[in-house]
C-alpha positions, 0 to 999 in steps of 0.5 A, a space after each residue: 500500499 502506498 504511503 502518502 504524506 500531507 504537507 501543511 504548506 504549499 508545494 513549489 510553484 513548479 509543482 503547483 503548475 504541474 498539478 493544475 495542468 495535469 489534473 485538468 485545471 486551467 494552466 497558469 503562468 509562472 507569475 500566477 503560480 508564484 503568487 498563489 503559493 505565496 499568498 494563500 491563507 492556508 495551503 497543503 499538498 500531498 506527497 507520494 513515497 517518492 516525494 512527488 507532489 500528487 495532490 493539493 488545495 488551498 484557501 484564499 480569503 480575508 481571515 475574518 469571515 470569507 474563505 474560498 477553497 481553490 485549486 483542489 487538484 489530484 494527479 490522474 494516476 492518484 485519483 480515487 484514493 481519498 487524497 482530495 478528501 484528505 486535502 479538503 478535510 485538512 483545509 476545513 479543519 484549518 478554518 474551524 481551528 483558526 477562523 472566527 465564528 460563523 465563517 462563510 466558506 465557498 468553492 467553485 464545484 467542477 463536475 468531478 469534485 461535486 460528489 466530494 463537496 456534497 459529501 462534506 456538506 457543501 450545497 448549491 448557492 441557489 438562488 444565487 449564482 456564481 459568476 466570473 468576469 473573463 478577460 
């Protein structure tokens, strides 16, 4: 059985870029990757026995009441092994331990992650709708 280690810090920016692109998330530039790993409220990643970063997730927010979970990514060969859930549970525990009472926790749920997020208690924001400004 493969041993995985949850690391309570961001991966290297290069690993961040690899995890995003190989897991199917939109690729980001080096500048964006460096900012993401350096400016998150909480960040963790998972390493396999060989030391390779194979999963990650982070929280962005103000540290007061608003927390947005982002960049939940697992390399395809490591999916369906509970690593995404492990990352999510660690992130949610960080909010529970460090944030003031009554935090507002959001995420954008792409179809592959929706079952996990529902399992963890996330619900649709109906009648509100998530929106994006492109460009």
